[in-house]
C-alpha positions in Angstrom: 0.0 0.0 0.0 1.0 3.6 -0.5 2.0 5.5 2.7 -1.2 6.3 4.7 -1.7 9.0 7.2 -3.6 7.9 10.3 -5.4 10.8 11.9 -8.8 12.2 12.4 -11.6 11.6 10.0 -13.0 8.7 8.2 -10.0 8.0 6.1 -11.9 8.8 2.9 -10.1 11.7 1.3 -11.9 14.2 -0.9 -10.0 14.8 -4.1 -11.6 17.7 -5.9 -10.7 17.8 -9.6 -8.7 20.8 -10.7 -9.4 21.3 -14.4 -7.7 24.7 -14.6 -4.4 23.0 -13.9 -5.0 20.8 -16.9 -5.8 23.8 -19.1 -2.7 25.8 -18.0 -0.5 22.9 -19.1 -1.1 24.0 -22.7 0.5 27.4 -22.0 3.5 25.9 -20.2 4.1 23.6 -23.2 3.7 26.5 -25.6 6.4 28.4 -23.7 8.8 25.6 -24.5 7.7 25.5 -28.1 8.4 29.3 -28.6 11.7 29.0 -26.8 12.9 26.4 -29.2 11.3 28.2 -32.2 13.2 31.4 -31.3 16.6 29.6 -31.6 18.2 30.3 -35.0 19.7 26.9 -35.2 16.4 25.2 -34.6 14.0 27.1 -36.9 15.7 30.3 -38.0 13.0 31.8 -40.2 13.5 35.6 -39.4 15.6 37.3 -42.1 16.0 40.5 -40.0 19.0 39.7 -37.8 18.3 42.5 -35.4 14.7 41.4 -34.8 15.8 37.7 -34.7 18.4 38.5 -32.0 15.9 40.6 -29.9 13.2 38.0 -30.2 15.5 35.2 -29.2 16.8 37.3 -26.2 13.3 38.0 -25.0 12.4 34.3 -25.1 15.8 33.0 -24.0 14.5 31.7 -20.7 10.8 30.9 -21.3 11.7 27.3 -21.9 13.2 27.2 -18.4 10.0 28.6 -17.1 7.9 25.9 -18.8 10.1 23.1 -17.6 10.2 24.3 -14.0 6.4 24.8 -14.1 5.9 21.2 -15.2 8.3 19.9 -12.4 6.4 21.9 -9.7 3.0 20.9 -11.2 4.1 17.2 -11.2 4.8 17.3 -7.4 1.5 19.2 -6.7 -0.7 16.9 -8.7 0.8 13.7 -7.4 0.5 14.9 -3.8 -3.1 16.2 -4.4 -4.3 13.0 -5.9 -2.3 10.5 -3.7 -4.6 7.7 -2.5 -3.9 5.7 0.7 -5.6 2.6 -0.9 -3.2 2.8 -3.9 -0.4 0.1 -4.2 3.1 0.7 -5.3 2.9 -1.6 -8.3 -0.3 0.2 -9.5 1.2 3.7 -8.9 4.4 2.8 -10.8 2.5 1.2 -13.6 0.4 4.3 -14.2 3.4 6.6 -14.1 5.5 4.5 -16.5 2.7 4.1 -18.9 2.2 7.8 -18.9 5.7 8.6 -20.1 7.2 5.6 -21.8 4.9 4.9 -24.8 5.0 8.5 -26.1 8.7 8.6 -25.4 9.3 5.4 -27.3 7.4 6.6 -30.4 9.4 9.9 -30.5 12.6 8.0 -29.7 12.1 5.8 -32.8 11.3 8.9 -35.0 14.4 10.7 -33.7 16.6 7.6 -34.0 15.6 7.3 -37.7 16.1 11.0 -38.3 19.4 11.3 -36.6 20.6 7.8 -37.5 24.1 8.9 -38.4 24.8 10.4 -35.0 23.3 7.5 -33.2 25.4 5.0 -35.2 28.6 6.9 -34.3 27.7 7.0 -30.6 25.8 3.7 -29.9 25.5 4.7 -26.2 23.3 7.7 -27.1 20.3 5.7 -28.3 20.4 3.1 -25.5 20.7 5.6 -22.7 18.0 7.8 -24.3 15.6 4.9 -24.6 16.0 4.0 -21.0 15.7 7.6 -19.9 19.1 7.8 -18.1 20.8 10.0 -20.6 20.5 13.3 -18.7 22.5 11.6 -15.9 25.6 11.6 -18.2 27.6 14.9 -18.4 28.3 14.6 -22.2 27.0 17.2 -24.7 26.1 14.5 -27.2 24.2 12.4 -24.6 22.5 14.5 -21.9 20.4 16.3 -24.4 20.2 14.0 -27.4 17.9 12.7 -30.1 14.5 14.2 -29.3 15.9 16.9 -27.1 12.9 17.6 -24.8 13.2 14.0 -23.6 16.0 14.9 -21.2 13.4 16.2 -18.7 11.7 12.8 -18.6 14.8 11.5 -16.8 14.0 13.9 -14.0 10.3 13.0 -14.1 11.1 9.3 -13.9 13.3 10.0 -10.8 10.4 12.0 -9.3 8.0 9.0 -9.8 10.4 6.5 -8.4 11.0 8.6 -5.2 7.5 9.9 -4.7 6.2 7.2 -2.3 9.3 7.9 -0.1 9.0 11.7 -0.4 5.2 11.5 0.3 5.8 9.5 3.5 7.9 12.5 4.7 5.8 15.3 3.3 2.4 14.0 4.6 3.9 13.6 8.1 5.1 17.3 8.4 3.1 19.1 11.0 0.8 21.7 9.5 2.5 24.6 11.3 5.8 23.6 9.9 4.9 23.4 6.2 6.0 26.9 5.4 9.3 26.3 7.2 10.0 23.3 5.0 8.9 25.2 1.9 11.6 27.8 2.8 14.2 25.1 3.6 13.5 23.4 0.2 13.9 26.7 -1.7 17.1 27.4 0.3 18.4 24.0 -0.9 17.6 24.9 -4.5 19.4 28.2 -4.1 22.4 26.7 -2.4 23.0 24.1 -5.1 23.0 26.8 -7.8 25.4 29.0 -5.7 27.7 26.0 -5.3 27.6 25.1 -9.0 28.3 28.8 -9.8 31.2 28.9 -7.4 32.8 25.5 -7.8 31.9 23.9 -11.1 34.5 24.4 -13.9 33.6 27.5 -15.9 35.3 26.5 -19.1 35.1 25.6 -21.9 32.0 27.6 -22.6 29.1 26.0 -24.5 28.4 27.5 -28.0 25.0 28.9 -27.1 25.0 29.5 -23.4 27.4 31.6 -21.3 28.1 28.5 -19.2 30.4 25.5 -19.3 29.0 22.1 -20.0 29.4 21.1 -16.3 27.7 24.2 -15.1 24.8 23.7 -17.5 24.5 20.0 -16.8 24.5 20.3 -13.0 22.3 23.4 -12.9 19.7 22.3 -15.5 19.9 18.7 -16.6 21.1 16.6 -13.6 17.9 14.9 -12.3 18.6 14.9 -8.5 19.0 18.7 -8.5 15.5 19.2 -10.0 13.9 17.4 -7.0 13.7 20.7 -5.2 11.0 21.9 -7.6 9.1 18.7 -7.4 9.1 18.9 -3.5 8.0 22.5 -3.6 5.0 21.4 -5.6 4.2 18.7 -3.0 4.5 21.1 -0.1 2.2 23.6 -1.9 -0.4 20.9 -2.3 -0.4 20.2 1.4 -0.4 23.8 2.3 -3.5 24.4 0.2 -5.2 21.2 1.5 -4.5 22.2 5.1 -6.2 25.5 4.6 -3.1 27.7 4.8 -3.3 31.1 3.0 -1.2 30.2 0.0 -3.0 31.9 -2.9 -2.3 35.4 -4.0 -5.0 35.2 -6.6 -4.4 34.1 -10.2 -3.8 37.6 -11.6 -1.4 38.7 -8.8 0.5 35.4 -9.0 0.8 35.7 -12.8 2.1 39.3 -12.4 4.7 38.2 -9.9 5.8 35.4 -12.2 6.0 37.8 -15.1 8.1 40.2 -13.1 10.4 37.4 -12.0 10.9 36.4 -15.6 11.9 39.9 -16.6 14.3 39.9 -13.7 15.8 36.6 -14.8 16.7 38.1 -18.2 19.2 40.4 -16.4 20.7 37.9 -14.0 23.4 35.3 -14.6 22.1 32.3 -16.5 22.8 30.0 -13.6 20.0 31.6 -11.7 17.5 31.8 -14.5 17.1 28.0 -14.7 14.9 27.8 -11.7 16.0 30.0 -8.7 14.2 33.2 -9.7 11.0 31.5 -10.9 10.5 28.5 -8.5 8.6 30.3 -5.8 6.5 32.5 -8.1 5.6 29.4 -10.2 4.7 27.4 -7.0 2.4 30.3 -5.9 0.9 30.4 -9.4 0.1 26.7 -9.3 -1.5 27.2 -5.8 -3.5 30.2 -7.0 -4.9 28.3 -10.0 -5.7 25.3 -7.9 -7.3 27.5 -5.2 -9.5 29.1 -7.8 -10.8 25.7 -8.8 -11.4 24.6 -5.2 -13.3 27.8 -4.4 -15.2 27.9 -7.7 -13.7 31.1 -9.0 -13.4 31.7 -12.7 -10.0 31.2 -14.3 -10.7 31.0 -18.0 -8.8 27.7 -18.1 -11.6 25.2 -17.7 -13.1 25.3 -21.1 -13.5 22.1 -23.2 -10.9 23.2 -25.8 -8.3 24.3 -23.2 -8.8 21.1 -21.2 -8.2 19.0 -24.3 -5.1 21.0 -25.2 -3.9 20.5 -21.7 -4.4 16.8 -21.9 -2.5 16.7 -25.2 0.3 18.9 -23.8 2.6 16.0 -22.9 2.4 14.7 -26.4 2.9 18.2 -27.7 6.0 18.7 -25.5 7.6 15.6 -27.0 6.5 16.2 -30.6 7.2 19.8 -31.2 11.0 19.7 -31.3 11.1 17.1 -34.1 8.6 19.1 -36.1 10.7 22.3 -35.8 13.8 20.4 -36.9 12.0 18.8 -39.8 10.7 22.2 -41.0 14.1 23.8 -40.6 15.6 21.1 -42.8 12.8 21.3 -45.3 13.2 25.1 -45.7 17.0 24.6 -46.3 17.9 27.9 -44.7 15.2 30.1 -46.3 14.2 33.1 -44.2 11.3 35.5 -44.4 10.2 39.0 -43.5 8.9 39.3 -39.9 5.2 38.9 -40.6 5.8 35.8 -42.8 8.2 34.3 -40.3 5.6 34.6 -37.6 3.1 33.0 -39.9 5.5 30.1 -40.5 6.0 29.7 -36.8 2.3 29.7 -36.2 1.8 27.1 -38.9 4.5 24.9 -37.3 2.7 25.3 -33.9 -0.6 24.1 -35.4 1.0 21.2 -37.2 2.7 20.2 -34.0 -0.6 20.3 -32.2 -2.3 18.1 -34.8 0.5 15.5 -34.7 0.4 15.6 -30.9 -3.3 15.0 -30.9 -2.7 11.9 -33.1 -0.1 10.7 -30.7 -2.5 11.3 -27.8 -5.5 9.5 -29.3 -3.6 6.7 -30.9 -1.0 5.9 -28.3 -1.3 7.8 -24.9 -5.0 7.7 -24.2 -5.7 4.1 -25.3 -2.7 2.7 -23.4 -3.7 4.6 -20.3 -7.3 3.4 -20.5 -6.3 -0.2 -21.2 -3.4 -0.8 -18.9 -3.2 2.0 -16.3 -5.7 0.5 -14.0 -9.0 1.6 -15.5 -11.1 4.6 -14.6 -10.9 5.8 -11.0 -13.9 5.9 -8.7 -15.7 9.2 -8.9 -14.1 11.7 -6.5 -16.3 13.1 -3.7 -16.7 16.8 -4.2 -15.1 18.7 -1.3 -16.6 21.7 0.4 -15.0 24.7 -1.4 -14.1 26.5 1.8 -12.2 23.5 3.2 -10.6 21.1 0.7 -9.1 18.0 2.2 -6.0 16.3 0.9 -4.7 14.7 4.0 -6.1 14.4 7.5 -5.6 17.6 9.4 -2.7 17.7 11.8 -1.9 20.3 14.5 
């Protein structure tokens, strides 16, 4: 059985659905798309070099924001939906089925597309398939084949450790949750400070003002992304325990936007997750709180919910589409308006292919082998959502 908290109450936990958190996933995935699309070596359709440089600079860290958001959201959702009656085999089966089928499809596509590179380095395709490649500090391995798949190595670690982490998080006394939130963020900040101070600073990467070791440790190394995952878990408990954790969606979004602008002017090492981690955690809490209390978010519509459900497939598909279009265009560039139209078209094509992956692979596999539909969740009282039994 999964770790169970023994406390007051009947033991039946209310798990109110949070559709706005599904809808907002679309926007987080879109940030990653536009980050990659702004890179000249990935799409490169803007013929005005001044505009292209400014555009790439403005979006230079939105990909970091999207990834960090997904890591925090992952911790929040797993904590929010944790079931005491769940078993470890069932939990792990659902998590592995969620990420591996889509990954394997895109792995096969990327392997065929980049077959020469994979043949030269046979360790690349095997570590990529098994989702351990971002544990290896090599430029041709850590971010290889279908590049967004590096983050799945971190997600896989999160899933493997969640039962142990949840045993700790659900036993934290309610009046100490904020303290542990602060300690977790301090751990995140400390690791980036130590990397900045002690990791070799040369040779620099071609596209980032960091060395390979600094970038790998600060961004790709899975254990150091656990801080964001745990922040999400702690926010879920804070919200469930009735703590004042929500600023409101609009203020939280404004704080996040301000933090992003600040990140553009700080050293890259701190733009990965330090500046945005707390604002993003508060944004997740604000959106979830709006759902719990029945407030409007504009994120619960049928279209946005579907796009949010497809967002994982989109996250994995979009990079290969961008690369394919780049190669198809053979270096052709366009005026600014046409270049934006091309980017929008690539976005739409990526969404269509993602939908096919979702309906043909992800959804049927999850329905068939992930344990079947869950029992309907009891609707919680909006003013007092319950995630875990209350503790003093």
